[in-house]
N, CA and C atoms as an extended XYZ file, in Angstrom:
459
Properties=species:S:1:pos:R:3:atomname:S:1:resname:S:1:resid:I:1 pbc="F F F"
N        31.250      -10.905      -18.828 N   MET     1
C        30.039      -10.508      -18.127 CA  MET     1
C        30.245      -10.414      -16.617 C   MET     1
N        30.930      -11.398      -16.081 N   ASP     2
C        31.165      -11.432      -14.640 CA  ASP     2
C        31.971      -10.222      -14.186 C   ASP     2
N        32.927       -9.810      -15.003 N   LYS     3
C        33.766       -8.659      -14.683 CA  LYS     3
C        32.942       -7.373      -14.686 C   LYS     3
N        32.041       -7.248      -15.630 N   ILE     4
C        31.176       -6.065      -15.728 CA  ILE     4
C        30.253       -5.991      -14.509 C   ILE     4
N        29.733       -7.130      -14.099 N   GLU     5
C        28.863       -7.177      -12.915 CA  GLU     5
C        29.615       -6.726      -11.665 C   GLU     5
N        30.852       -7.191      -11.505 N   ARG     6
C        31.652       -6.803      -10.347 CA  ARG     6
C        31.950       -5.308      -10.356 C   ARG     6
N        32.228       -4.748      -11.526 N   LEU     7
C        32.471       -3.306      -11.626 CA  LEU     7
C        31.229       -2.510      -11.245 C   LEU     7
N        30.060       -2.957      -11.721 N   LYS     8
C        28.808       -2.289      -11.372 CA  LYS     8
C        28.558       -2.363       -9.864 C   LYS     8
N        28.806       -3.556       -9.323 N   GLN     9
C        28.611       -3.756       -7.895 CA  GLN     9
C        29.568       -2.875       -7.081 C   GLN     9
N        30.801       -2.784       -7.548 N   LYS    10
C        31.803       -1.955       -6.873 CA  LYS    10
C        31.403       -0.487       -6.898 C   LYS    10
N        30.947        0.005       -8.062 N   LYS    11
C        30.516        1.397       -8.183 CA  LYS    11
C        29.293        1.663       -7.307 C   LYS    11
N        28.378        0.685       -7.264 N   GLN    12
C        27.189        0.812       -6.434 CA  GLN    12
C        27.576        0.892       -4.958 C   GLN    12
N        28.513        0.055       -4.567 N   TYR    13
C        28.973        0.050       -3.176 CA  TYR    13
C        29.670        1.364       -2.825 C   TYR    13
N        30.522        1.867       -3.710 N   GLU    14
C        31.206        3.141       -3.476 CA  GLU    14
C        30.207        4.279       -3.336 C   GLU    14
N        29.156        4.256       -4.144 N   LYS    15
C        28.117        5.280       -4.052 CA  LYS    15
C        27.396        5.186       -2.706 C   LYS    15
N        27.093        3.944       -2.293 N   TYR    16
C        26.424        3.714       -1.009 CA  TYR    16
C        27.282        4.232        0.149 C   TYR    16
N        28.576        3.897        0.143 N   VAL    17
C        29.493        4.335        1.197 CA  VAL    17
C        29.586        5.851        1.227 C   VAL    17
N        29.666        6.468        0.057 N   LYS    18
C        29.758        7.925       -0.021 CA  LYS    18
C        28.511        8.596        0.558 C   LYS    18
N        27.342        8.004        0.331 N   GLU    19
C        26.094        8.550        0.865 CA  GLU    19
C        26.011        8.398        2.382 C   GLU    19
N        26.472        7.277        2.895 N   LYS    20
C        26.335        6.968        4.324 CA  LYS    20
C        27.441        7.554        5.194 C   LYS    20
N        28.598        7.859        4.617 N   THR    21
C        29.707        8.389        5.396 CA  THR    21
C        29.399        9.818        5.815 C   THR    21
N        29.433       10.068        7.140 N   PRO    22
C        29.142       11.442        7.590 CA  PRO    22
C        30.233       12.410        7.137 C   PRO    22
N        29.800       13.583        6.761 N   ARG    23
C        30.746       14.620        6.359 CA  ARG    23
C        30.933       15.568        7.528 C   ARG    23
N        32.184       15.880        7.809 N   HIS    24
C        32.486       16.763        8.926 CA  HIS    24
C        33.189       18.008        8.408 C   HIS    24
N        32.780       19.126        8.942 N   ASN    25
C        33.441       20.375        8.632 CA  ASN    25
C        34.480       20.609        9.735 C   ASN    25
N        35.752       20.475        9.401 N   VAL    26
C        36.827       20.582       10.387 CA  VAL    26
C        36.804       21.926       11.086 C   VAL    26
N        36.559       22.994       10.360 N   TRP    27
C        36.584       24.333       10.950 CA  TRP    27
C        35.447       24.520       11.947 C   TRP    27
N        34.271       24.008       11.627 N   VAL    28
C        33.135       24.107       12.554 CA  VAL    28
C        33.417       23.268       13.800 C   VAL    28
N        33.973       22.062       13.605 N   ASN    29
C        34.300       21.210       14.749 CA  ASN    29
C        35.347       21.857       15.651 C   ASN    29
N        36.346       22.492       15.052 N   MET    30
C        37.359       23.173       15.862 CA  MET    30
C        36.749       24.344       16.618 C   MET    30
N        35.840       25.074       15.981 N   LEU    31
C        35.181       26.196       16.645 CA  LEU    31
C        34.349       25.709       17.834 C   LEU    31
N        33.602       24.612       17.636 N   LYS    32
C        32.799       24.048       18.725 CA  LYS    32
C        33.696       23.599       19.881 C   LYS    32
N        34.796       22.932       19.561 N   ALA    33
C        35.733       22.474       20.594 CA  ALA    33
C        36.312       23.670       21.345 C   ALA    33
N        36.658       24.710       20.616 N   PHE    34
C        37.212       25.918       21.233 CA  PHE    34
C        36.192       26.563       22.163 C   PHE    34
N        34.947       26.646       21.712 N   VAL    35
C        33.897       27.279       22.517 CA  VAL    35
C        33.633       26.470       23.785 C   VAL    35
N        33.448       25.149       23.644 N   LEU    36
C        33.145       24.326       24.815 CA  LEU    36
C        34.324       24.294       25.788 C   LEU    36
N        35.522       24.061       25.273 N   GLY    37
C        36.702       24.062       26.141 CA  GLY    37
C        36.895       25.406       26.815 C   GLY    37
N        36.662       26.473       26.074 N   GLY    38
C        36.773       27.821       26.637 CA  GLY    38
C        35.742       28.073       27.727 C   GLY    38
N        34.519       27.599       27.522 N   LEU    39
C        33.484       27.773       28.545 CA  LEU    39
C        33.831       27.011       29.822 C   LEU    39
N        34.353       25.787       29.659 N   ILE    40
C        34.759       25.007       30.836 CA  ILE    40
C        35.885       25.729       31.577 C   ILE    40
N        36.851       26.224       30.831 N   CYS    41
C        37.966       26.950       31.457 CA  CYS    41
C        37.497       28.247       32.108 C   CYS    41
N        36.572       28.944       31.460 N   CYS    42
C        36.021       30.172       32.054 CA  CYS    42
C        35.276       29.859       33.344 C   CYS    42
N        34.536       28.759       33.363 N   LEU    43
C        33.852       28.339       34.582 CA  LEU    43
C        34.869       28.077       35.689 C   LEU    43
N        35.952       27.408       35.346 N   GLY    44
C        37.017       27.171       36.318 CA  GLY    44
C        37.597       28.469       36.838 C   GLY    44
N        37.776       29.428       35.952 N   GLN    45
C        38.322       30.731       36.361 CA  GLN    45
C        37.355       31.466       37.281 C   GLN    45
N        36.057       31.368       36.984 N   VAL    46
C        35.041       32.002       37.839 CA  VAL    46
C        35.079       31.380       39.236 C   VAL    46
N        35.153       30.053       39.291 N   ILE    47
C        35.223       29.368       40.593 CA  ILE    47
C        36.482       29.799       41.343 C   ILE    47
N        37.613       29.876       40.629 N   PHE    48
C        38.869       30.272       41.242 CA  PHE    48
C        38.771       31.683       41.831 C   PHE    48
N        38.227       32.618       41.057 N   HIS    49
C        38.115       34.003       41.531 CA  HIS    49
C        37.120       34.127       42.681 C   HIS    49
N        36.069       33.319       42.645 N   TYR    50
C        35.122       33.316       43.765 CA  TYR    50
C        35.830       32.885       45.052 C   TYR    50
N        36.651       31.864       44.946 N   CYS    51
C        37.414       31.392       46.114 CA  CYS    51
C        38.371       32.477       46.611 C   CYS    51
N        38.993       33.203       45.676 N   GLU    52
C        39.873       34.313       46.075 CA  GLU    52
C        39.091       35.389       46.828 C   GLU    52
N        37.886       35.682       46.336 N   LEU    53
C        37.045       36.680       47.004 CA  LEU    53
C        36.653       36.239       48.411 C   LEU    53
N        36.581       34.940       48.627 N   ARG    54
C        36.242       34.405       49.947 CA  ARG    54
C        37.460       34.396       50.872 C   ARG    54
N        38.641       34.825       50.369 N   GLY    55
C        39.809       34.963       51.204 CA  GLY    55
C        40.742       33.759       51.244 C   GLY    55
N        40.546       32.814       50.329 N   LEU    56
C        41.409       31.635       50.302 CA  LEU    56
C        42.714       31.951       49.578 C   LEU    56
N        43.790       31.259       49.961 N   ASP    57
C        45.053       31.457       49.243 CA  ASP    57
C        45.009       30.729       47.896 C   ASP    57
N        46.024       30.952       47.070 N   GLN    58
C        46.026       30.422       45.695 CA  GLN    58
C        45.948       28.897       45.649 C   GLN    58
N        46.672       28.220       46.553 N   ASN    59
C        46.635       26.751       46.559 CA  ASN    59
C        45.250       26.220       46.891 C   ASN    59
N        44.610       26.823       47.869 N   MET    60
C        43.250       26.403       48.252 CA  MET    60
C        42.255       26.722       47.135 C   MET    60
N        42.437       27.864       46.491 N   CYS    61
C        41.553       28.227       45.365 CA  CYS    61
C        41.667       27.186       44.256 C   CYS    61
N        42.901       26.788       43.946 N   GLY    62
C        43.114       25.771       42.921 CA  GLY    62
C        42.500       24.445       43.302 C   GLY    62
N        42.619       24.073       44.566 N   SER    63
C        42.042       22.811       45.035 CA  SER    63
C        40.522       22.832       44.939 C   SER    63
N        39.915       23.917       45.404 N   TRP    64
C        38.459       24.037       45.341 CA  TRP    64
C        37.966       24.074       43.893 C   TRP    64
N        38.707       24.733       43.040 N   THR    65
C        38.328       24.791       41.623 CA  THR    65
C        38.353       23.394       41.022 C   THR    65
N        39.419       22.657       41.274 N   SER    66
C        39.536       21.296       40.740 CA  SER    66
C        38.421       20.403       41.262 C   SER    66
N        38.197       20.446       42.567 N   MET    67
C        37.151       19.595       43.154 CA  MET    67
C        35.764       19.941       42.607 C   MET    67
N        35.501       21.227       42.454 N   THR    68
C        34.194       21.653       41.945 CA  THR    68
C        34.005       21.223       40.496 C   THR    68
N        35.036       21.382       39.678 N   LEU    69
C        34.932       20.961       38.276 CA  LEU    69
C        34.758       19.449       38.159 C   LEU    69
N        35.458       18.686       38.988 N   VAL    70
C        35.295       17.228       38.977 CA  VAL    70
C        33.878       16.861       39.392 C   VAL    70
N        33.392       17.474       40.469 N   LEU    71
C        32.034       17.199       40.934 CA  LEU    71
C        31.001       17.523       39.858 C   LEU    71
N        31.121       18.690       39.243 N   LEU    72
C        30.179       19.067       38.174 CA  LEU    72
C        30.253       18.092       37.001 C   LEU    72
N        31.460       17.671       36.649 N   SER    73
C        31.626       16.735       35.548 CA  SER    73
C        30.955       15.402       35.850 C   SER    73
N        31.124       14.912       37.061 N   VAL    74
C        30.515       13.634       37.440 CA  VAL    74
C        28.990       13.754       37.473 C   VAL    74
N        28.484       14.852       38.018 N   ILE    75
C        27.028       15.058       38.049 CA  ILE    75
C        26.475       15.139       36.632 C   ILE    75
N        27.139       15.912       35.778 N   LEU    76
C        26.671       16.041       34.388 CA  LEU    76
C        26.796       14.724       33.631 C   LEU    76
N        27.795       13.909       33.960 N   THR    77
C        27.924       12.584       33.336 CA  THR    77
C        26.774       11.697       33.784 C   THR    77
N        26.492       11.713       35.071 N   GLY    78
C        25.411       10.886       35.616 CA  GLY    78
C        24.045       11.247       35.081 C   GLY    78
N        23.836       12.514       34.787 N   THR    79
C        22.541       12.948       34.259 CA  THR    79
C        22.451       12.848       32.737 C   THR    79
N        23.573       12.491       32.106 N   GLY    80
C        23.569       12.339       30.647 CA  GLY    80
C        23.825       13.620       29.879 C   GLY    80
N        24.110       14.689       30.579 N   ILE    81
C        24.349       15.979       29.921 CA  ILE    81
C        25.767       16.059       29.361 C   ILE    81
N        26.758       15.586       30.132 N   TYR    82
C        28.153       15.683       29.685 CA  TYR    82
C        28.397       14.925       28.371 C   TYR    82
N        27.839       13.712       28.206 N   PRO    83
C        28.033       13.043       26.908 CA  PRO    83
C        27.459       13.841       25.729 C   PRO    83
N        26.346       14.516       25.963 N   ARG    84
C        25.782       15.348       24.889 CA  ARG    84
C        26.663       16.551       24.600 C   ARG    84
N        27.218       17.142       25.670 N   LEU    85
C        28.161       18.245       25.477 CA  LEU    85
C        29.401       17.761       24.719 C   LEU    85
N        29.891       16.585       25.091 N   ALA    86
C        31.080       16.026       24.437 CA  ALA    86
C        30.796       15.704       22.970 C   ALA    86
N        29.588       15.246       22.691 N   LYS    87
C        29.234       14.958       21.291 CA  LYS    87
C        29.209       16.245       20.481 C   LYS    87
N        28.702       17.310       21.071 N   TRP    88
C        28.650       18.587       20.361 CA  TRP    88
C        30.030       19.222       20.271 C   TRP    88
N        30.749       19.291       21.393 N   GLY    89
C        32.012       20.031       21.446 CA  GLY    89
C        33.249       19.207       21.173 C   GLY    89
N        33.113       17.902       21.025 N   GLY    90
C        34.255       17.052       20.696 CA  GLY    90
C        35.402       17.201       21.678 C   GLY    90
N        36.573       17.510       21.152 N   ALA    91
C        37.790       17.586       21.959 CA  ALA    91
C        37.725       18.680       23.015 C   ALA    91
N        36.845       19.641       22.867 N   GLY    92
C        36.710       20.686       23.873 CA  GLY    92
C        36.240       20.136       25.211 C   GLY    92
N        35.553       18.990       25.183 N   ALA    93
C        35.095       18.358       26.418 CA  ALA    93
C        36.216       17.589       27.103 C   ALA    93
N        37.355       17.486       26.450 N   LEU    94
C        38.476       16.748       27.020 CA  LEU    94
C        39.408       17.637       27.823 C   LEU    94
N        38.933       18.850       28.162 N   VAL    95
C        39.725       19.722       29.027 CA  VAL    95
C        40.123       18.833       30.200 C   VAL    95
N        41.398       18.760       30.499 N   PRO    96
C        41.913       17.666       31.328 CA  PRO    96
C        41.098       17.225       32.530 C   PRO    96
N        40.764       18.100       33.434 N   ILE    97
C        40.164       17.590       34.673 CA  ILE    97
C        38.727       17.122       34.488 C   ILE    97
N        37.944       17.827       33.685 N   THR    98
C        36.554       17.411       33.488 CA  THR    98
C        36.472       16.182       32.590 C   THR    98
N        37.324       16.127       31.576 N   GLY    99
C        37.343       14.960       30.699 CA  GLY    99
C        37.782       13.714       31.436 C   GLY    99
N        38.768       13.855       32.325 N   PHE   100
C        39.247       12.724       33.102 CA  PHE   100
C        38.174       12.254       34.078 C   PHE   100
N        37.501       13.187       34.736 N   ALA   101
C        36.420       12.820       35.658 CA  ALA   101
C        35.306       12.101       34.908 C   ALA   101
N        34.995       12.568       33.719 N   ASN   102
C        33.988       11.913       32.893 CA  ASN   102
C        34.420       10.508       32.511 C   ASN   102
N        35.705       10.331       32.189 N   SER   103
C        36.180        9.014       31.758 CA  SER   103
C        36.208        8.007       32.902 C   SER   103
N        36.227        8.472       34.139 N   VAL   104
C        36.148        7.572       35.289 CA  VAL   104
C        34.681        7.320       35.651 C   VAL   104
N        33.864        8.350       35.624 N   ALA   105
C        32.470        8.228       36.050 CA  ALA   105
C        31.614        7.443       35.057 C   ALA   105
N        31.847        7.630       33.759 N   ALA   106
C        30.995        6.993       32.753 CA  ALA   106
C        30.993        5.466       32.852 C   ALA   106
N        32.167        4.790       32.907 N   PRO   107
C        32.125        3.328       33.046 CA  PRO   107
C        31.526        2.887       34.383 C   PRO   107
N        31.764        3.642       35.450 N   ALA   108
C        31.192        3.285       36.751 CA  ALA   108
C        29.675        3.305       36.683 C   ALA   108
N        29.130        4.307       36.024 N   ILE   109
C        27.680        4.416       35.890 CA  ILE   109
C        27.149        3.327       34.959 C   ILE   109
N        27.858        3.093       33.865 N   GLU   110
C        27.407        2.109       32.873 CA  GLU   110
C        27.392        0.687       33.427 C   GLU   110
N        28.402        0.318       34.218 N   TYR   111
C        28.511       -1.055       34.703 CA  TYR   111
C        27.998       -1.231       36.126 C   TYR   111
N        27.295       -0.243       36.655 N   LYS   112
C        26.758       -0.300       38.016 CA  LYS   112
C        25.838       -1.513       38.203 C   LYS   112
N        25.087       -1.847       37.174 N   LYS   113
C        24.124       -2.944       37.276 CA  LYS   113
C        24.787       -4.311       37.442 C   LYS   113
N        26.080       -4.410       37.141 N   GLU   114
C        26.799       -5.677       37.287 CA  GLU   114
C        27.354       -5.865       38.693 C   GLU   114
N        27.123       -4.915       39.580 N   GLY   115
C        27.532       -5.045       40.970 CA  GLY   115
C        28.723       -4.182       41.325 C   GLY   115
N        28.987       -4.119       42.624 N   GLN   116
C        30.070       -3.278       43.131 CA  GLN   116
C        31.449       -3.780       42.718 C   GLN   116
N        31.651       -5.099       42.775 N   VAL   117
C        32.982       -5.648       42.503 CA  VAL   117
C        33.196       -5.867       41.010 C   VAL   117
N        32.347       -6.687       40.393 N   PHE   118
C        32.548       -7.032       38.986 CA  PHE   118
C        32.056       -5.953       38.029 C   PHE   118
N        31.253       -5.066       38.496 N   GLY   119
C        30.788       -3.968       37.662 CA  GLY   119
C        31.651       -2.744       37.832 C   GLY   119
N        31.385       -2.020       38.899 N   ILE   120
C        32.095       -0.760       39.143 CA  ILE   120
C        33.577       -0.998       39.385 C   ILE   120
N        33.891       -1.941       40.279 N   GLY   121
C        35.290       -2.171       40.652 CA  GLY   121
C        36.173       -2.577       39.487 C   GLY   121
N        35.653       -3.420       38.611 N   CYS   122
C        36.466       -3.911       37.488 CA  CYS   122
C        36.483       -2.956       36.300 C   CYS   122
N        35.437       -2.201       36.125 N   LYS   123
C        35.310       -1.405       34.901 CA  LYS   123
C        35.565        0.088       35.065 C   LYS   123
N        35.720        0.564       36.305 N   ILE   124
C        35.788        2.008       36.534 CA  ILE   124
C        36.979        2.660       35.823 C   ILE   124
N        38.089        1.939       35.703 N   PHE   125
C        39.274        2.538       35.094 CA  PHE   125
C        39.539        2.028       33.678 C   PHE   125
N        38.522        1.531       32.973 N   THR   126
C        38.755        1.017       31.619 CA  THR   126
C        39.248        2.105       30.679 C   THR   126
N        38.758        3.304       30.835 N   ILE   127
C        39.193        4.405       29.973 CA  ILE   127
C        40.346        5.160       30.617 C   ILE   127
N        40.211        5.446       31.911 N   ALA   128
C        41.210        6.259       32.600 CA  ALA   128
C        42.451        5.467       32.995 C   ALA   128
N        42.343        4.155       33.069 N   GLY   129
C        43.458        3.315       33.498 CA  GLY   129
C        44.733        3.507       32.700 C   GLY   129
N        44.657        3.453       31.366 N   PRO   130
C        45.878        3.670       30.587 CA  PRO   130
C        46.494        5.049       30.813 C   PRO   130
N        45.662        6.054       31.018 N   VAL   131
C        46.175        7.399       31.277 CA  VAL   131
C        46.949        7.408       32.590 C   VAL   131
N        46.375        6.777       33.603 N   ILE   132
C        47.047        6.707       34.905 CA  ILE   132
C        48.337        5.907       34.788 C   ILE   132
N        48.263        4.748       34.142 N   LEU   133
C        49.436        3.883       33.999 CA  LEU   133
C        50.583        4.607       33.311 C   LEU   133
N        50.321        5.181       32.159 N   TYR   134
C        51.397        5.841       31.419 CA  TYR   134
C        51.836        7.138       32.090 C   TYR   134
N        50.940        7.789       32.801 N   GLY   135
C        51.328        8.976       33.556 CA  GLY   135
C        52.293        8.626       34.673 C   GLY   135
N        51.983        7.561       35.402 N   ILE   136
C        52.871        7.127       36.487 CA  ILE   136
C        54.201        6.644       35.924 C   ILE   136
N        54.143        5.850       34.851 N   PHE   137
C        55.387        5.334       34.265 CA  PHE   137
C        56.270        6.469       33.743 C   PHE   137
N        55.658        7.437       33.060 N   THR   138
C        56.421        8.564       32.535 CA  THR   138
C        57.022        9.386       33.670 C   THR   138
N        56.252        9.598       34.729 N   SER   139
C        56.779       10.331       35.886 CA  SER   139
C        57.968        9.597       36.493 C   SER   139
N        57.850        8.279       36.617 N   TRP   140
C        58.940        7.476       37.167 CA  TRP   140
C        60.182        7.575       36.277 C   TRP   140
N        59.980        7.424       34.960 N   ALA   141
C        61.120        7.465       34.035 CA  ALA   141
C        61.795        8.837       34.060 C   ALA   141
N        61.019        9.898       34.050 N   LEU   142
C        61.595       11.240       34.093 CA  LEU   142
C        62.288       11.504       35.432 C   LEU   142
N        61.718       10.992       36.519 N   GLY   143
C        62.367       11.121       37.825 CA  GLY   143
C        63.689       10.390       37.869 C   GLY   143
N        63.744        9.214       37.259 N   LEU   144
C        64.986        8.452       37.191 CA  LEU   144
C        66.044        9.202       36.382 C   LEU   144
N        65.624        9.752       35.248 N   ILE   145
C        66.557       10.528       34.419 CA  ILE   145
C        67.060       11.748       35.194 C   ILE   145
N        66.164       12.416       35.903 N   TYR   146
C        66.566       13.584       36.709 CA  TYR   146
C        67.558       13.168       37.792 C   TYR   146
N        67.244       12.056       38.484 N   TRP   147
C        68.109       11.576       39.559 CA  TRP   147
C        69.510       11.229       39.025 C   TRP   147
N        69.548       10.546       37.882 N   ILE   148
C        70.844       10.208       37.271 CA  ILE   148
C        71.582       11.486       36.893 C   ILE   148
N        70.861       12.462       36.387 N   GLY   149
C        71.473       13.753       36.026 CA  GLY   149
C        72.059       14.461       37.228 C   GLY   149
N        71.407       14.347       38.392 N   THR   150
C        71.953       14.997       39.588 CA  THR   150
C        73.196       14.293       40.095 C   THR   150
N        73.359       13.025       39.788 N   LEU   151
C        74.553       12.294       40.213 CA  LEU   151
C        75.792       12.802       39.486 C   LEU   151
N        75.609       13.217       38.243 N   PHE   152
C        76.740       13.667       37.429 CA  PHE   152
C        76.923       15.181       37.449 C   PHE   152
N        76.018       15.884       38.055 N   ALA   153
C        76.100       17.358       38.065 CA  ALA   153
C        76.949       17.887       39.191 C   ALA   153
């Protein structure tokens, strides 16, 4: 009897889990990510071309484009719009510069109430910190490998 009860309970639990587990359509999610990421990139291209029309050189256009995209990302994060876009577009919101700006701004905004030092200062890089750390370490390691390669070349 005890074994039959456990089997019934197990089947009931599996049914419950199956009902509660969200179903995702991979193709729809990829399409949404493509659309959102593409729109962000198109916006960047529009900003870049606008800067070119204003007579700036390519380096300045790139700088202004990056700064504008970061600013827009932080503003949209602060107003709660960027998280909604990220929820809809998934990985498309991780287009490098806007996603990185969001990952720095979101914890700063969330922990603002804990103060400048223990809130913002301690928590601002909780998401972006590992990216910075491994980016710097990888750059250092690759630079070392390059330097060693030039010694033998």
